[in-house]
N, C-alpha and C positions, 0 to 999 in steps of 0.2 A: 510471412507475418512481420510487420514492422517492429523493431526493437529500438527504443529511443535511449541513447547513451551518449555520454560525453566524458572525455578524459578528465575534464575539470572536476568531476565528482570525486576523483581520487585526492583532490587538494584539501578536502575537509579532514583534518587530522585530529585524533581524539586521545593521543598519548599512548605510550608503550603499554602493551598487554590489554588494551581496551578491546572488547569483543566486536564493537561496531567500527571496524577499521577498513581502510581502502582495499585490503586484500580480499574482502568479500566480493567486490566487483571484479577484481582482476581474476579471481578464481572462476567466477561465472563466465567471464569473457573468454578465458582460455578453454573452458569446457565446451562452450558453444563453437569455438573456432575449430575444434577437433572433428566436428560433424562433417561428413563428406558433402561436398557441394554447397556448404553453408556460405551465404553471401551477406550475412548480417553486418559484417564489419568492414566490407570493402568500399562501401559508398555511404558513409554515415550522413544523415540529414542534419544540418545545423539546427539547434534549438532556437526557436523564435525569440527575438528581442521584443519585449512587450512594454511599451510606454505606460500601459495601464496596469502593470503587474501588481503594484502596491494596492491598487483599488480592490483587487480580488483577495489579496492576503488579508486586508483589513476587514473583509467580510467575516473573518474568523478570529483575527488577533487585533489587539489594541495598537494604535499607532505608537504609543509610548513603548510598548514591548518591542516592536519592530525596530524602533530607534535604539533601544538598549542593546539589542543583538548587534546592530551595525556599529555602535560605539565601542563595544567590547572587542569586536573583531578588528576594528581600525586601530585599536590601542594595544595590539599584540595578542589578544585572546585571553582566555581564562576559563575557570570552571563556573558553569551556570547553576548546577546543582550537583548532587553526589554522583550522578551518572553521566551528565551531559557536559561536553567541553566545546568551547568556541576557539578555533584557531584563527590566524589572520585572514584566511580565505573562506572561513565558514559562512559568513553572511552572504557573499556572492554565490557560493556553491548552493546554499539553501534556497536562494532566489532562483537559481538555475533549475533546481529540482522541481520547484513549483511550476516553472515555465514548461518543463518537460511533461508534467502531468496534464497541463492545459493543452499543450500540443497533442498529447495523446487523445484527449477528448475531441479535438478538432479532427484528427485523423480517423477516429472511430466513426464520427458522425458523417464524415465525407465518404468513407468507404463502406460503411455498414459492417465492418469486420473488426476482429479484436486487435489490440495493440498492447505491447508490454513496455512500460516505462521503467527502465533499469537504472534507478537513481539512489542516491543517498545524500544527506541523512534521511532516516525514516521520519514519519510524522504523526502517527496516530495517537501518541500520548501528549502531544503539544497542546497546552491549554491556552486560553485567550491571552494571558499575560505572563506566562512562564514556560520555560522548557521543562521536559520531564522524560525520563526513560530513553535517552539518546536522541530525542526528537526536538526539532527546532520550529518548523512550520508544519501545520496540519495539511499535508499534500492532498489527502483523500477528500477531506471536507471542503477545502478550497476548490478542488476540481468538481465537487458536487454542486456547489453554488454556481460555478462557471457554466457547467453543463445545463443547469436549470435556466440560465439566461439565454441559451441558444434557441434559434428559431425551431419551433415544432416540439421542443422538449417540455413536457408537462410534469413528468415524474422521474426521479432518479433513485436508485438503490445502491447502497454501499454494503458489500459483503466483506467481512473482516475475518479471515481464517488464521491470522497470527495467533500464536499460543497465548499472548497477553491481550487482555481486553483493551480496546482502543478508547480509553476514557476521554481523550481529547476530541476525537471524531464524534463520539456520542454527545458530548457537551455542546459541540458546535451546531449540531443539527437537531437538538432536543425539541425545539419549538417550531421547526420547519415542517409544514404539513405535506410537502412535496418531495422530501428526501427521507428515505427509510435507511436505518442502520441495523444490520444483522451481524452478530458476532458469535463465533465459537471460540472458547478459550479455556485454559486450565483454571480451575477454581477449587479451593481458595488459593489465590496466588496474586502476584503483582499485577496491577496496582491496587487490588482490593475492591474493584468495582465490577459491574457487569452481571448483576444478579437478575433473575427472571422477573422480579418485581419492578425493575427499571424498564419502563415501556414508552418513555418519551412523553413530551407535552402534547403530542398529537396522535398518540397511540402508534407511533412510527418507529419504535425501537423494539427489537427482539434480541434477547440475550440467551445464549445456550451455554451456561457454565458446565464444564465437564471435569470429572475427577482425574487426578494424576493416574497415568497408566492406560488411559483411553487410547484406542487404536482404530484400525480400519472399520471394524464392525460398528463401534459406537458412533463414529463420525458419519458413516454412511446412513445409519439410521436417522440421525439428526437431519442430515441433508434431505433424505427421501421423505421423512414424515413431517418435518417442520419447515425447513428453509425453502425448499422448492415450492410447496403449496403456498407459503406466504408470498414468494416472489410472483407466482402466477396470479395471485389475487391483487398484488400491488400494481402490476402491469407497468413496470418502469420502461421508459424509452431508452435508457442506457444504464448499464451496470458498471460500477467501479469496484474492483477487488483490491482490498488491502492485503497484498500477497506476502504475508510473512511465512517463513518455512521453518520456524523454530518448534513446531510440534513434531518434527521428525524424531525418530527413536534415538539417534546419535547426538542430538543437540545438547550442548552442555548447560543451557540456561533453563531447561524445562524437563518434565518427566512424562512426556507423552510417547506414543508408540507408532506413529505414522511412518510410512515408507514413501520415498519420492513418487512412486507410481500412484499413490493415493491422490496426490494433487492433480494428476492427469484425470482421475475419475471425477473429482470435484469440478474440474474445468469442463468436462464433458456434460455434466449435469447442468451447469450454468449455461453452456452454449445451447442447450435444448430450450432454455427460456428465451434467449436472444443472442445473436452473434455480436451485438454491439456492446463489447466489454473492454474496458481499460483495466489492465492488470498493472499494479504499481508495487514495487518492492518495499517491504517493511523489514521484519526481522529474519533471523536465520543465521546461525553462527557456527555450525559444523560445515566446513567448506565443501566436502564431497557431496553431502546430502543436499545442501543448499543449491549447488550447481546443477545436480541431477534433477532436483525438483523444478527449477526454472525451465530446464530442457523439457521435462515432461509436460509442463503447461504449454510451451511453445509447440511441441510436436503434436499435442492434441488439437490445438487450434489449427495448425497446418493441415492435419488430416481432415478436419471439418471443412476447411476452405477448398481443399483439392476434391472433396466429394460433392461440392455444390454443382 
């Protein structure tokens, strides 16, 4: 299973003690390297240089906001909001993250198989004109609009299992009749959005707020009774998963009770809908459970591929 990664993602610095730090990716990388016969890191594929990249980013963000991020980075960086920092390399790293997600869409459509974009910074809180919650550019939403523009793609679905509601993604696709957004998240909790009454301007949004302490039983019930039936009805040509792993029991930023193996279960359920899935990293801040959760997703996909 292709994993898209670049050492450049480590150059987005967020300051001492910030939970969204480069060590998140190095921990995942080292964990995957320990797997016997793992070839993911031996011949990395360069992420494409895209002359039209800003065209896709401005499907979601205002040009003035993009220019602001670039200006702050080029002038040494600084705090964009209470949670989100820009370092001198953050603008180019954020651009590269978007490119990686778009590469992922290309690879999924070319192969008909899942791909994992192992990127940072995350994106599902980023709003059209401002950063929010560690996020700079809305990777998942941008990838959704990009996918919709590809030949033969009529419908896209974004499944967000991060513990925080992806308010930025929801806002970006709210009026798009051909992109669905589905989210499970702890509620009430940051960012205070994602209630069941929020159904999109085209009835294309489904939110499943869950109380603190929810675990495997509660999540599986939502997937089996709500998410999977909705996806079958939606009939997306490609799925995009905002793969945050901060609903794990040991995560310091939430109060949910999932185990890494649960993410393998969710992956298996989604693969039964379609193998055309792009997984892209969002949150997850307990390094052991984050790393093992990513591995569970990849191993579940590999098992599916080997069984074809």
